[in-house]
C-alpha positions in Angstrom: 225.5 -79.2 135.4 227.1 -81.2 132.5 228.2 -79.2 129.7 225.5 -76.8 130.6 224.7 -74.4 127.5 225.2 -77.4 124.9 223.1 -79.7 127.0 220.2 -77.2 127.0 220.6 -77.0 123.1 220.5 -80.8 122.8 217.6 -81.3 125.1 215.6 -78.8 123.1 216.5 -80.0 119.6 216.5 -84.0 119.6 218.4 -83.8 116.4 221.4 -82.5 118.2 221.5 -85.5 120.6 224.6 -87.7 120.7 226.2 -85.1 118.1 229.2 -82.7 118.5 227.3 -79.5 119.4 229.6 -76.2 119.7 227.7 -73.3 120.9 229.2 -70.0 119.4 229.7 -68.2 116.2 230.1 -70.4 113.1 233.6 -71.2 111.9 233.2 -69.2 108.8 232.7 -66.0 110.9 235.0 -64.3 113.3 234.0 -65.6 116.7 234.7 -68.0 119.9 233.3 -71.0 121.3 231.0 -70.3 124.3 230.6 -74.2 125.1 231.0 -77.4 123.6 229.2 -80.8 124.3 230.9 -83.8 125.5 230.9 -85.1 122.0 232.7 -81.9 120.7 235.2 -82.1 123.5 236.4 -85.3 122.1 237.8 -83.5 119.5 239.7 -81.0 121.5 237.0 -78.3 121.2 236.9 -76.0 124.5 235.4 -72.6 125.5 237.0 -69.5 124.6 238.7 -71.2 121.5 238.2 -69.3 118.3 235.5 -70.9 116.2 237.6 -71.4 113.1 240.1 -73.6 115.3 237.0 -75.5 116.7 235.9 -76.2 113.1 239.4 -77.4 112.1 239.3 -79.8 115.0 235.8 -80.9 114.8 234.7 -80.8 110.9 231.5 -82.6 111.8 230.7 -80.3 114.6 227.4 -78.5 114.6 227.5 -74.8 115.4 224.7 -73.1 117.4 224.1 -69.5 118.3 224.2 -69.1 122.1 220.9 -68.3 124.0 222.2 -66.8 127.1 218.9 -65.4 128.5 217.3 -69.0 128.0 220.5 -70.4 130.0 220.1 -68.2 132.7 216.1 -68.9 133.1 217.1 -72.7 133.3 219.5 -71.9 135.7 217.1 -70.1 137.9 215.0 -73.2 137.8 218.1 -75.5 138.8 219.0 -73.4 141.5 215.6 -73.3 143.1 215.9 -77.1 143.1 219.1 -76.8 144.8 218.0 -74.1 147.3 214.9 -76.3 148.4 217.2 -78.9 149.7 217.7 -76.6 152.8 221.4 -76.6 152.6 223.7 -73.3 152.6 224.3 -72.5 149.2 227.1 -70.7 147.5 226.5 -70.2 143.9 229.9 -70.2 141.8 228.3 -69.5 138.2 225.3 -70.2 136.1 225.9 -73.8 136.3 227.8 -74.6 139.8 227.3 -74.4 143.2 228.6 -75.4 146.6 226.2 -76.8 149.2 226.8 -77.0 152.8 224.6 -79.8 153.9 226.0 -80.4 157.4 222.7 -79.2 158.9 220.7 -81.8 157.0 223.1 -84.9 157.2 224.3 -84.8 160.6 225.9 -88.0 162.0 228.4 -89.3 164.7 231.4 -88.8 162.6 232.3 -86.8 159.3 232.2 -90.1 156.9 228.9 -91.2 158.3 227.7 -87.9 157.5 229.1 -87.9 153.9 227.3 -91.3 153.3 224.2 -89.8 154.9 224.3 -86.8 152.2 224.2 -89.3 149.2 220.4 -89.8 149.4 220.2 -85.9 149.2 222.5 -85.9 146.2 220.6 -88.7 144.3 217.3 -86.7 145.1 218.8 -83.3 143.4 220.1 -85.3 140.5 216.9 -87.2 140.0 214.7 -83.8 140.3 217.0 -82.1 138.0 216.6 -85.1 135.4 212.9 -85.5 135.9 212.0 -81.7 135.9 214.4 -80.2 133.6 215.5 -83.1 131.5 219.5 -82.3 132.0 222.1 -84.3 134.0 224.2 -83.1 136.9 227.3 -84.3 138.4 227.9 -84.1 142.2 230.7 -84.6 144.6 230.4 -85.3 148.2 233.5 -84.6 150.2 234.6 -83.2 153.8 235.7 -79.7 152.0 235.4 -77.4 149.1 238.8 -78.8 147.5 237.7 -82.4 147.5 234.0 -81.5 146.8 235.2 -79.8 143.5 237.5 -82.7 142.5 234.9 -85.3 143.3 232.3 -83.3 141.0 234.7 -83.6 138.1 235.8 -87.0 138.6 232.8 -88.9 136.7 231.2 -86.4 134.4 228.9 -86.6 133.0 225.8 -87.8 135.1 228.3 -88.9 138.0 228.1 -89.1 141.9 231.4 -89.4 143.7 232.3 -89.4 147.4 235.7 -88.9 148.5 235.7 -89.7 152.2 238.1 -88.2 155.1 239.3 -91.6 155.5 240.5 -92.3 152.2 241.2 -88.8 150.8 244.9 -89.1 150.7 244.8 -92.5 148.8 242.3 -91.0 146.5 244.3 -88.1 145.7 247.6 -89.8 144.8 247.3 -90.7 141.4 245.7 -87.5 140.2 247.5 -84.9 138.2 248.5 -82.0 140.2 246.8 -79.6 137.8 243.5 -80.6 139.6 244.3 -78.9 142.7 242.7 -75.6 143.4 245.3 -73.1 142.6 247.5 -74.9 140.2 247.4 -73.3 136.9 249.7 -73.8 133.8 252.9 -72.1 135.2 252.5 -73.8 138.6 252.1 -77.1 136.9 255.2 -76.5 134.7 257.3 -75.7 137.6 256.4 -78.7 139.5 256.6 -80.9 136.5 260.4 -79.6 136.0 261.2 -80.7 139.8 259.6 -84.1 138.8 256.4 -83.7 140.7 253.6 -84.8 138.1 251.1 -86.4 140.6 249.3 -85.5 144.0 251.1 -88.4 145.1 254.7 -87.0 144.1 253.5 -83.7 146.1 252.6 -86.0 149.1 255.9 -87.6 149.1 258.2 -84.4 148.2 260.6 -83.9 151.0 261.9 -80.4 150.0 260.4 -76.9 150.8 257.8 -76.3 148.2 258.3 -72.5 148.9 261.5 -72.9 146.9 259.3 -74.0 144.0 256.0 -71.8 144.3 256.9 -69.3 146.9 254.2 -68.6 149.6 251.8 -70.9 148.1 253.9 -73.8 148.9 252.5 -74.5 152.7 248.9 -74.5 151.3 249.8 -76.6 148.1 251.2 -79.2 150.7 247.9 -79.2 152.7 245.9 -79.4 149.7 247.9 -82.6 148.3 246.8 -84.2 151.8 243.1 -83.0 150.9 242.9 -80.5 153.7 240.9 -77.3 153.0 239.6 -74.7 155.7 238.0 -72.6 153.2 234.4 -71.6 154.2 231.5 -71.0 151.9 231.3 -67.4 151.1 227.5 -66.3 151.3 227.5 -62.5 151.7 229.7 -59.8 150.1 231.8 -61.6 147.6 233.2 -59.7 144.6 230.9 -59.5 141.7 233.3 -58.3 138.8 236.7 -56.8 137.9 237.2 -54.2 135.5 239.7 -51.5 134.2 239.3 -48.5 132.2 241.3 -45.7 130.3 240.4 -42.3 129.5 242.8 -41.2 126.5 244.2 -37.7 126.6 243.3 -37.5 122.9 240.4 -39.5 121.3 241.9 -42.3 119.0 241.2 -45.4 116.7 244.6 -46.2 116.3 244.5 -49.9 116.5 248.3 -50.3 117.9 247.2 -48.0 120.7 243.9 -49.8 121.6 245.2 -53.1 121.4 248.1 -52.1 123.8 245.5 -50.6 126.2 243.6 -54.0 126.1 246.7 -55.8 126.8 247.6 -53.8 129.7 243.9 -54.0 131.1 243.9 -57.8 130.6 247.2 -58.1 132.5 245.9 -56.1 135.6 242.6 -58.0 135.5 244.1 -61.4 135.4 246.7 -60.2 138.3 243.5 -59.3 140.5 241.8 -62.6 139.6 245.0 -64.6 140.6 245.0 -62.5 144.0 241.7 -63.6 144.7 242.1 -67.1 143.1 239.2 -66.5 140.6 238.4 -67.2 137.0 235.7 -65.3 135.0 232.9 -66.6 132.6 232.1 -63.3 131.1 234.4 -60.6 129.4 232.8 -57.0 128.8 234.1 -54.1 126.9 233.1 -50.5 127.3 233.7 -47.6 124.8 233.0 -44.1 125.0 233.2 -41.7 122.2 234.0 -38.0 122.1 230.2 -37.0 122.3 230.1 -39.1 125.5 227.9 -42.0 124.0 228.9 -44.8 125.9 228.3 -48.6 124.8 229.1 -52.1 126.3 229.0 -55.5 124.8 230.0 -58.9 126.4 230.2 -62.4 125.7 230.0 -65.5 128.3 231.9 -68.9 128.0 231.1 -71.8 129.9 234.5 -72.8 131.3 236.1 -69.9 133.5 238.8 -67.8 132.0 242.1 -67.7 133.8 244.6 -66.3 131.3 245.4 -62.6 130.1 245.4 -63.9 126.7 242.1 -65.2 126.7 240.7 -61.9 128.2 242.5 -60.0 125.9 241.5 -62.0 122.7 237.8 -61.9 124.0 238.1 -58.1 124.3 239.3 -57.8 120.7 236.6 -59.9 119.5 233.8 -58.0 121.1 235.5 -54.5 119.5 235.6 -56.0 116.1 232.3 -58.1 116.0 230.3 -55.1 116.7 232.5 -52.6 115.0 232.7 -50.5 118.1 236.0 -48.4 116.8 234.0 -47.0 114.0 235.2 -43.6 115.1 237.9 -42.4 117.5 237.4 -43.3 121.4 237.5 -41.1 124.2 237.6 -44.2 126.8 238.2 -48.0 126.6 237.3 -50.2 129.4 237.8 -54.2 129.8 236.1 -56.2 132.6 235.2 -59.7 133.7 232.2 -60.9 135.8 230.4 -64.3 136.7 233.6 -65.0 138.7 234.4 -68.4 140.3 237.2 -70.7 141.1 239.1 -71.5 138.0 239.3 -75.3 136.8 243.1 -75.2 136.6 242.6 -76.3 133.0 244.3 -74.0 130.4 242.2 -73.0 127.6 243.9 -73.2 124.0 245.3 -70.1 122.4 244.8 -68.9 118.8 
């Protein structure tokens, strides 16, 4: 889906259409951006950015409080349209999914099969537009890696096919950051070695393991559009969390911040191990009388940095004044997991 949260708000309020909509707390309050319309993204506004920063970047931005229950209900309708295609579906988040359509678009070779899938893709886009008044962008390709790249290629309201025959040429001019698993640190390492585009990766004669370790051989395969990952339909991980029970109840901010930082770092390592990002961050507190509270916030773009997880955890504690008395336990977690986009979120 295209700028899903913001697009739902623009659909429901015609006065917001064509204007820079920022879903999140207003810039005058302590808060973060959950989503931004394409008009706001032109100013550099991104998910998980502090609202005050978004307000400075986009002075004409219109801030709208998020309506998560409404977005989830909208997602339910859209995913039902997707399910009715007869394809095998792997939901990735509230607004994105992989479809294996091989059973409904069989042909003599893979590229013919891709072309046969185009009417189905157009049908899905048209149903979403006519029934939900929202636009979707679809990528069609031989594997998950290329389908994801294709779906990001012509947003919004796009439809892109990457054929098996032309995949290597299609990838050559693209920046290395679009490849699955390439984040900020990996991109910097590659850039320092003179590798800026996927074409540079394809032409690189050295051993990539010297630059990116064991990821090297897989990265090389990705550069040529090769990916053997299958859709995950069953027991995929739903959430990752970490919590600490203190030896002595505490409301010491330094202690609590240090605890959150360690938890955020641990969670990020576990996300990286599974090559995932997260849409939702949750904090959990328990007081001396064993009263337990949880609070969470969701953002549209997947979080894949420890600093973002930590900052959102601090925001939740402060927003709801959860440290009003000493804590027995503090926990931090993430959910709504999916593959990261590779794009790094701006930091405060």
